[in-house]
N, C-alpha and C positions, 0 to 999 in steps of 0.2 A: 557563700550565702548571703542575701540580703538582709538587711538592716527590718527586723521587724517594724519599727515607726513609719519605714516606708510603704506597708502593706496597707490597699485600700480594697476590701473585701465589703461586698454587698449581700445582702439577704433577698431572698425568694420571696416573691410577692407573697406567696401565702404562708408567710412566717407570723407566728401572731407573738405578741409577748404579753404573757399574765403574770402582774406583779404580783408578790404572796406578801403577806404579815402572819408569820407563825404557820405558814403552811395553807394559809385559808387567801381567798382573792381577794385581792386588796381592794377595797369598797369605802368611801367616804365616811363612814360611822366606825371605822377600822383606824384613822388616822388621828384624831382627838385622843388623849391619852385617856379622857371620863369615861367616853362611850365604847372605846375599846376594851376597857376594863370589864363593862358594865356586860357589853357584847359575850366576851369571853367567859365570864362568871354565869351567864343566864342561859347561853345559848352552843357556845362551841362545846365547851365541857361537857354539856349535858347531852349534846346528838352522839359525841363519841364514846361516853359511857353507855348509853343505851346502846350503842352499835357493837359493843365490847360484850354487854349481855345479850345480846340477842340478834346477831346478823341475821340470819335469816329472815326475821320481821322484816328487816330493812329493806333488804333483795326481795321481797313477797310484795312488798307494798308497793316499790316502784316499778313493780311490772302493770301496774294502774296506771293509765296515763294523768288520770285527773289527781294521783297524790304526787306526782314530779313536781320536784322546786319547793318541798315541805320538808320538815326538819330532819331527813334521813342523807344517810352516807351510801352513795351510789358505787360502792366496792362489794365484790365479791364475799361470800362469807370466810372464804380461804384469805382472803387478807386482814384479817380481825389482828392477829399480831402485828403486823404494821400500825395500824389505830392504835392498840392497845400501849404500842412502844411510843406515839406521839402524842396521846394522850398523859402519859405520865412525862415526858419532856416537858409537855406541855404547864402540866402542875408544876413540875419543880422550878420551871424558869417562871411563873407568873407573878412572883413577887420582884423582877425585875424588871 
């Protein structure tokens, strides 16, 4: 078997890398600690809690094209346990 260091692979052109920070898209406001903390407490936690409390509202609202891009999670209501788990993990890790 050849040495793995000798492997030179290539990705297909349609492959897209999407870096994440705490499982959210990494964008410029999430890099500096002060704005990341503020965005976490004032947006991400609230959006996740809203989805856990009423996932059907998120699904219904996002069917309206004018509401897309708003503070809603675009998952099926059946994924509420996954979002709840992420919310709990994020709340436990936010002090780190």
